[in-house]
C-alpha positions in Angstrom: 6.5 28.2 30.2 8.0 27.1 26.9 9.7 24.0 28.5 6.4 23.0 30.2 4.6 23.1 26.8 7.2 20.9 25.2 6.9 18.4 28.0 3.1 18.3 27.6 3.4 17.9 23.9 5.8 15.0 24.2 3.3 13.3 26.4 0.4 13.9 24.0 2.4 12.8 20.9 3.8 9.6 22.3 3.7 7.6 19.1 3.9 4.2 20.8 0.4 4.8 22.0 -1.0 4.5 18.5 -2.3 1.0 18.6 -3.8 -0.6 15.5 -6.0 2.2 14.0 -5.3 5.4 12.2 -7.8 7.3 14.5 -9.1 9.5 11.7 -12.3 11.5 11.9 -15.1 10.5 9.5 -15.2 13.1 6.7 -18.7 13.7 5.3 -19.5 11.7 2.1 -20.2 14.3 -0.5 -22.4 11.9 -2.4 -24.7 11.1 0.6 -27.6 13.1 2.2 -26.6 11.6 5.6 -23.9 13.1 7.8 -22.0 11.3 10.5 -20.7 13.1 13.6 -18.1 11.6 15.9 -18.0 12.4 19.6 -14.6 12.5 21.3 -14.4 13.1 25.1 -10.7 13.7 25.1 -9.7 10.1 26.1 -7.1 9.9 23.3 -5.2 7.0 24.9 -8.0 5.2 26.7 -7.2 1.5 26.6 -10.8 0.6 27.0 -11.5 2.6 23.8 -9.0 0.5 22.0 -10.7 -2.7 23.2 -14.3 -1.7 22.3 -13.4 -0.1 19.0 -11.2 -2.8 17.6 -13.9 -4.8 15.8 -13.4 -5.2 12.1 -16.5 -5.9 10.0 -16.0 -8.1 7.0 -18.6 -7.4 4.2 -18.8 -9.7 1.1 -19.4 -8.0 -2.3 -20.1 -9.6 -5.7 -18.5 -7.6 -8.5 -19.0 -8.3 -12.2 -15.3 -8.2 -12.9 -12.0 -8.5 -11.0 -9.5 -6.9 -13.4 -9.3 -3.2 -14.0 -7.3 -1.6 -16.9 -5.5 1.5 -15.6 -3.0 3.9 -17.2 -0.4 4.0 -14.5 1.9 7.1 -14.7 4.9 5.0 -13.6 4.4 1.8 -15.6 2.0 2.7 -18.4 -1.2 0.8 -19.2 -1.5 -2.2 -16.8 -4.1 -4.6 -15.4 -4.8 -4.1 -11.7 -6.5 -6.7 -9.4 -7.7 -5.9 -5.9 -9.4 -8.6 -3.8 -10.5 -6.0 -1.3 -12.4 -2.7 -1.7 -11.1 -1.3 1.6 -8.0 -1.9 3.7 -7.4 -2.7 7.3 -3.8 -1.4 7.2 -5.1 2.0 8.4 -2.5 4.1 6.4 -3.5 7.7 7.0 -2.3 8.8 3.6 -4.0 6.1 1.5 -5.3 7.5 -1.8 -7.8 4.6 -2.0 -9.9 6.0 0.9 -11.9 8.3 -1.3 -13.3 5.3 -3.3 -15.4 4.5 -0.2 -17.7 7.4 -0.8 -18.9 5.8 -4.1 -20.1 2.9 -1.9 -22.1 5.2 0.3 -19.5 5.0 3.1 -16.9 7.3 4.7 -13.2 7.7 4.1 -12.2 7.9 7.8 -12.7 5.1 10.3 -15.0 3.1 8.1 -12.3 2.5 5.5 -10.2 0.4 7.7 -13.0 -1.0 10.0 -15.5 -2.1 7.4 -13.6 -4.4 5.0 -15.4 -5.0 1.7 -14.0 -8.1 0.1 -14.8 -9.6 -3.4 -16.2 -13.0 -2.5 -16.3 -14.2 -6.1 -12.8 -12.9 -7.0 -11.4 -16.4 -7.7 -14.2 -17.4 -10.1 -14.0 -14.1 -11.9 -10.2 -14.4 -12.4 -10.4 -18.0 -13.7 -13.2 -17.1 -16.1 -11.0 -14.2 -17.5 -7.8 -16.2 -17.8 -9.7 -18.9 -19.7 -11.2 -16.6 -22.3 -9.7 -16.5 -25.8 -9.3 -12.7 -25.7 -6.9 -12.8 -22.7 -3.3 -12.3 -23.9 -1.5 -13.1 -20.6 -0.5 -9.5 -19.8 1.1 -8.9 -16.4 -1.4 -8.2 -13.6 -0.6 -5.9 -10.6 -2.2 -7.4 -7.5 -2.9 -4.6 -4.9 -2.7 -1.5 -7.1 -5.3 0.0 -4.7 -5.6 -1.9 -1.4 -3.2 -4.4 0.3 -4.0 -8.0 -0.8 -2.2 -9.2 2.4 -3.9 -7.0 4.9 -5.0 -8.6 8.2 -8.3 -9.8 6.8 -6.5 -12.0 4.3 -5.2 -14.2 7.2 -8.8 -15.4 7.6 -10.3 -15.1 4.1 -7.3 -16.4 2.0 -8.6 -14.8 -1.2 -5.1 -13.8 -2.4 -3.8 -17.3 -1.9 -6.5 -18.8 -4.0 -6.0 -16.1 -6.7 -2.3 -17.1 -6.8 -3.2 -20.7 -7.3 -5.3 -19.7 -10.3 -2.4 -17.6 -11.7 0.0 -20.6 -11.3 -2.5 -22.9 -13.0 -2.7 -20.6 -16.0 0.9 -19.4 -16.0 -0.2 -15.8 -15.4 2.5 -13.3 -14.6 1.8 -11.1 -11.6 3.4 -8.4 -9.4 2.3 -8.4 -5.8 2.5 -5.1 -3.9 2.2 -5.4 -0.1 3.2 -3.9 3.2 2.7 -7.1 5.2 4.7 -10.2 6.1 1.7 -12.4 5.5 3.0 -12.8 1.9 5.5 -15.4 3.3 2.5 -17.7 4.1 2.2 -18.4 0.3 5.9 -19.0 -0.3 5.1 -22.5 -1.5 3.1 -21.1 -4.5 5.5 -18.2 -5.1 8.4 -20.5 -5.4 6.7 -22.5 -8.1 5.8 -19.3 -9.9 9.3 -17.9 -9.5 10.8 -21.0 -11.3 8.9 -19.8 -14.4 9.6 -16.2 -13.8 5.9 -15.4 -13.2 6.1 -13.4 -10.0 7.6 -10.4 -8.5 6.9 -9.3 -4.9 7.1 -5.6 -4.3 7.5 -4.7 -0.6 6.2 -1.2 0.1 8.3 0.5 2.8 7.7 4.0 4.1 10.1 4.3 7.1 12.5 2.3 9.3 11.4 4.4 12.3 9.1 2.0 14.1 7.3 4.7 16.1 6.6 6.7 12.9 5.5 3.5 11.1 2.9 2.7 13.9 1.5 6.2 13.6 1.4 6.3 9.8 0.3 2.8 8.9 -0.6 1.0 12.2 -1.7 -2.4 10.9 1.1 -3.1 8.6 4.1 -5.3 9.4 6.9 -3.8 11.4 9.9 -2.3 9.5 12.1 -5.1 10.8 9.7 -7.8 9.6 9.5 -6.2 6.1 13.2 -6.5 5.8 12.9 -10.1 6.9 10.4 -10.7 4.2 12.8 -9.3 1.5 15.5 -11.6 2.8 13.4 -14.7 3.1 11.8 -14.4 -0.4 15.2 -13.6 -2.0 16.8 -16.7 -0.4 14.0 -18.8 -2.0 14.8 -17.4 -5.5 11.8 -15.1 -5.6 12.3 -11.7 -7.3 11.8 -8.9 -4.7 11.6 -5.2 -5.4 10.9 -2.3 -3.1 8.5 0.6 -3.3 9.7 3.5 -1.2 6.4 5.2 -0.8 5.1 7.6 -0.1 8.0 9.9 0.5 6.6 12.7 2.7 8.8 15.8 2.7 9.9 16.8 6.2 8.7 13.5 7.7 10.5 10.5 6.1 12.4 12.2 3.3 15.6 12.0 5.4 15.5 8.2 5.4 16.1 7.7 1.6 19.7 6.5 1.8 19.1 4.5 5.0 16.1 2.6 3.5 18.0 1.9 0.2 21.0 0.5 2.1 18.8 -1.7 4.3 16.7 -3.2 1.5 19.8 -3.8 -0.6 21.5 -5.7 2.2 18.3 -7.7 2.6 18.4 -8.8 -1.0 16.1 -6.5 -3.0 16.9 -6.2 -6.7 15.1 -3.0 -7.7 13.6 0.1 -6.0 11.0 2.5 -7.1 9.5 5.5 -5.3 6.6 8.0 -5.3 6.0 11.2 -3.5 3.0 11.6 -1.3 -0.2 12.5 -3.2 -3.2 13.7 -1.2 -6.4 13.3 -3.2 -9.9 14.4 -2.3 -10.8 14.1 1.3 -7.5 12.3 2.1 -5.9 15.7 2.3 -8.3 16.7 5.1 -7.7 13.5 6.9 -3.9 13.8 6.7 -4.0 17.4 7.8 -6.1 16.5 10.8 -3.7 13.7 11.6 -0.4 15.7 11.2 -1.6 18.5 13.5 -2.6 15.9 16.2 0.6 13.9 15.9 3.3 16.4 15.1 1.8 19.8 16.2 5.1 21.7 16.3 6.2 20.8 12.8 2.8 20.2 11.1 2.7 23.5 9.2 6.3 23.0 7.9 5.5 19.5 6.7 2.2 20.6 5.0 3.9 23.5 3.3 6.6 21.2 1.9 4.0 18.7 0.7 2.2 21.5 -1.1 5.4 22.7 -2.6 6.2 19.2 -4.0 2.6 19.0 -5.4 2.8 22.3 -7.3 1.5 24.6 -4.6 -1.6 22.7 -3.6 -2.1 20.3 -0.7 -4.9 18.5 -2.5 -3.8 16.8 -5.7 -6.1 14.4 -7.7 -3.7 14.0 -10.6 -1.6 10.9 -10.1 0.9 11.9 -12.7 3.0 13.8 -10.2 3.9 11.0 -7.9 7.5 11.3 -9.0 7.2 15.1 -9.5 10.4 16.6 -10.8 8.9 20.0 -11.7 9.4 21.6 -8.3 12.8 22.2 -6.8 11.9 20.0 -3.8 10.6 17.2 -6.1 13.9 17.3 -8.1 16.0 17.1 -4.9 14.1 14.1 -3.7 14.3 12.4 -7.0 18.0 13.0 -7.3 18.5 11.5 -3.8 16.6 8.4 -4.7 18.6 8.1 -8.0 21.9 8.4 -6.2 20.9 6.0 -3.5 19.8 3.4 -6.0 23.1 3.6 -7.8 25.1 3.5 -4.6 23.3 0.4 -3.3 22.8 -1.4 -6.7 19.0 -1.2 -6.8 18.8 -1.0 -10.6 19.1 -4.6 -11.5 17.1 -5.4 -14.7 13.7 -7.0 -14.3 12.7 -10.1 -16.3 9.6 -9.4 -18.4 7.9 -12.7 -18.8 4.6 -13.7 -20.5 3.2 -17.2 -21.1 3.9 -16.7 -24.8 7.6 -16.1 -24.1 7.7 -19.2 -22.0 6.2 -21.2 -24.8 3.4 -22.3 -22.5 -0.2 -22.5 -23.6 -2.4 -20.1 -21.5 -5.0 -22.8 -20.7 -4.0 -25.6 -18.3 -3.2 -29.1 -19.7 -6.3 -31.3 -20.0 -6.5 -34.7 -18.4 -6.5 -37.3 -21.1 -8.0 -40.0 -19.0 
């Protein structure tokens, strides 16, 4: 009987069948009086379901500002810029999902199927960079959602933002999980000459089946390594964000990932532990039980241990948690791997003032 159960489980949890969506239930929006209920008839791998449910809706928004000042626990006070409110990557663990409830939407399916983009992002950025109050501080592009998610292929908002940054000599760090960043290599090369850009490739795993289940609409692990190699060969500074490290799921890949990205040409590596905030914890728990039913409980217990005993953790200060024994072990592994594979190369901290370049573009005299 035990052998039969294992065979059935292997068929149910065939990770290669996860095509393009995170398949998460819609958790009720606590700020809304309306409740959404999904109906599932058990056709988990129905190809017709994939075809009819694969439509992504692009919704324009018109914010009043494009830059957000945040106090990042890893980098201190920084400016963050996100061209998109939601993200088509479909990462099951994404901490940005809960922001959807403030827009009257749901953190499950809707987050990666209804893409809200900032249609006036380019105008807002240029207006900010031209202002006398702007000091040219570094901007993190994609501190929340991926600026090179699939929707960017059509909308090209990120490319136009980079053109503005180049025009005003604005330093940026781009964080992405997608190879689409190579589309803009012409702009990135010009920025790299002045030391204005760093591309941070976010890598969670080298296991392609696991990658497809965790973050279905991101670039393959193989292509992420190609991006690192391609950008490095063109003189563009590339770092890696090993995130999130999920105890019991991808925590055994630390040395393997560090070796691969170092060989590909990465200069620096950073890491964070998984943080499940708000309803994201419910979504992740549902996903892990469906995807890895025989080790779900062990993984969830290890995540809770790393987060101080609670599965749900809204405080972002523990993303490199060293207080728990498990957190210390993971941190030490990353430190050893970084030293072994020389992923501690110093970064160049550049601002327009250090370059001796005036923040505003040169005027045409004629």
